[in-house]
PAVEX-549605 format. One record per residue (C-alpha): x, y, z. Coordinates in steps of 0.05 Angstrom, whole numbers, plus 32768, in hexadecimal, padded with zeros to 4 digits. Example, Ala and Ser with C-alpha at 12.3 -4.5 7.8 and 13.67 -1.06 7.14 Angstrom:
<sites>
80F67FA6809C81117FEB808F
</sites>
This chain:
<sites>
812371677CBB80DC71777CD080B671857C90809471C17CB080D971E37CB480F771C87C74810772037C46812871DA7C0F811B71FB7BCC8108723D7BED812B72807BE5812E72B27C1E814172FC7C1B815973197C5D816773637C64819973777C9981B173307C9281FB733A7C9D81F8733C7CE981CD73377D278186731C7D208189731C7CD481C772F07CD281A872BE7D03816872B87CDB818E72B27C9981BB727B7CB4818072567CD3815A72567C918197723E7C6B81A272077C9E815C71EE7C8D816671EF7C42815872357C298183725D7BF9818C72A37C13819572EA7BFA81BC73127C2E81B8735D7C2A81CF73977C5481F473D87C49823873B57C4F824373867C15828173677C33825D73537C72822573357C47825A730D7C21827572F17C62823072D67C76822472BC7C2F826572957C35824D72757C75820C72617C53823172427C18825872167C48821571F77C5A820B71E37C1181D972197C0281DC72527BD081E2729A7BE781E272DF7BC7820473197BEC81EC735D7BD781FC73A27BF481BD73CC7BF881A374067C21815A73F57C2D8148743E7C37815474497BED8120742C7BBE814E742C7B81818074007BA6814773D37BBE812C73C87B78817173B87B5D817D73867B95813A73647B8A8148735E7B3F818C733F7B4E816B730D7B7D813872F77B4A816D72F37B14819672C57B3F815F72997B5D812072A67B3580F672AC7B7480F172C57BBB80C6729D7BEB80D772BE7C2D80E473087C3880FE731E7C7C80FF736A7C868131736B7CBE815D73A97CAE815273E07CE08171741A7D048164743B7D47819774727D5281A474907D97819974D97DA5819F75047DE3815C75287DDE8121752B7DAE813275707D93817675567D7C815675267D4B816475447D078136753F7CCB816C75177CA8817074E57CE2812474DF7CE7811F74D17C9C8156749C7CA0813174787CD880EF74797CB1811374657C71813474277C8C80FE740F7CBB80BF74207C9380CA743A7C4D80F974017C3980CD73C97C52809173E77C2D80B773E67BEB80D173A07BF6808D73847C08806E73A67BCC80A4738F7B9C80AF73487BB5806A733C7BD2804573497B90807373177B6D806672E47BA4801B72EF7B9E801D72E57B53804872A67B5A8049726F7B8E803E729B7BCB806E72A77C04807972C27C4A808E73097C5E80A873167CA480B2735D7CBD80E073667CF980BE739A7D2480CB73AE7D6C80A973B37DAF80B773FD7DA8807D73FD7D77804D73E37DAC805C740C7DEA807E744E7DFB80C874497DF280F074877E08812D74987DDD811274727DA080D7749B7D8A80E4749D7D3E80F674537D3F80B874407D65808D74697D3680AC74487CF980A274037D16805A74137D27805174247CDE807273E27CCC803F73BE7CF7800773E17CD1802773CE7C8E802C73867CA67FE173837CB07FD273A97C6F7FFF737F7C437FE3733F7C617FA073527C427FBE73707C037FE873337BF27FBD72FB7C0E7FAA72C47C077FEB72AD7BE6801A72D77C10801C72D87C5C803773187C7D804973197CC78075733E7CF780A173317D3380A373677D6980E9735C7D8280FD73707DC8814473847DDD817473547DBC81BE73557DCC81D773617D85820D73927D6F81DE73CC7D7D81DF73BA7DC7822973CD7DCA821274167DCD81E474097E0981F274197E5281F273CF7E6481EF73D57EB081B274027EA8819373D37E75819C73977EA2817C73BA7EDD814173CF7EB38138738A7E94812F736B7ED880F273967EE580D5739E7E9F80DD73587E8180C273157E98810472F47E85812D732D7EA28162732F7E6B817173417E238168730D7DEC819E72E67DC9819D72F17D7D818E72A77D71814E72AD7D9A812B72D07D60813272927D3580F872687D4E80C4729D7D3F80E272AD7CFB80E372647CE6809B725B7CFC808272977CD580AB72847C978093723C7C97805572167C848047720C7CCE802E72547CCE7FFF72497C937FC472687CBA7FEC72A17CD87FEC72E47CB47FE3732E7CC47FFD73277D0B8039733E7D338058730D7D64807E73277DA080C373087DAC80D873367DE580E7730F7E2480A473247E4180AF736F7E3D807A739B7E5E
</sites>
């Protein structure tokens, strides 16, 4: 194994790790030696991914947690430290981007949920875990953002606003937690995860051909390379930045 991508002895915490991009990143880290904490709202789905990781000879902790609720976050982090004694890599991947027919139909409750999962939760996790990293041996934090944070994205206004805030936190925490902790983001484009099942796929495919250099949606495993880079020592001089992994979206 290339030593730049050898995570033996490291512990990663991946939110939204039971499916989609989170699952791919968790499995990729485990395949390269990391023990992994898998968390999402569905504990049974987390347990399924944890079982996959354990077949690789790594340790895994499955924990059901709603990242929009700080009390649940704090309990989950305590459980992770009790089990492993450390967290070296934090990936804030959990997110939600609900569909709605028009802006005026977005309720206050829905708006608050979007902000809670995409912005409020990552803030608490970075504060809680990041300070421990900074006081210890350091670490890497990766925030999964979206191209909706960088350019106008109709029908995802609350989501785009929350992810824009996450980009700002990425930069702020890089300074707050440096030099021992690196904090970076990935602005993900349209990936064909479970969420894409709700899309009008013929319309998406037509749009992708004119708005993306690659002309298609991403496979979930195509997030892995960027995540491994940012988590690893090969990114030792990379912090406070947001990398686009979006198929060349305009």
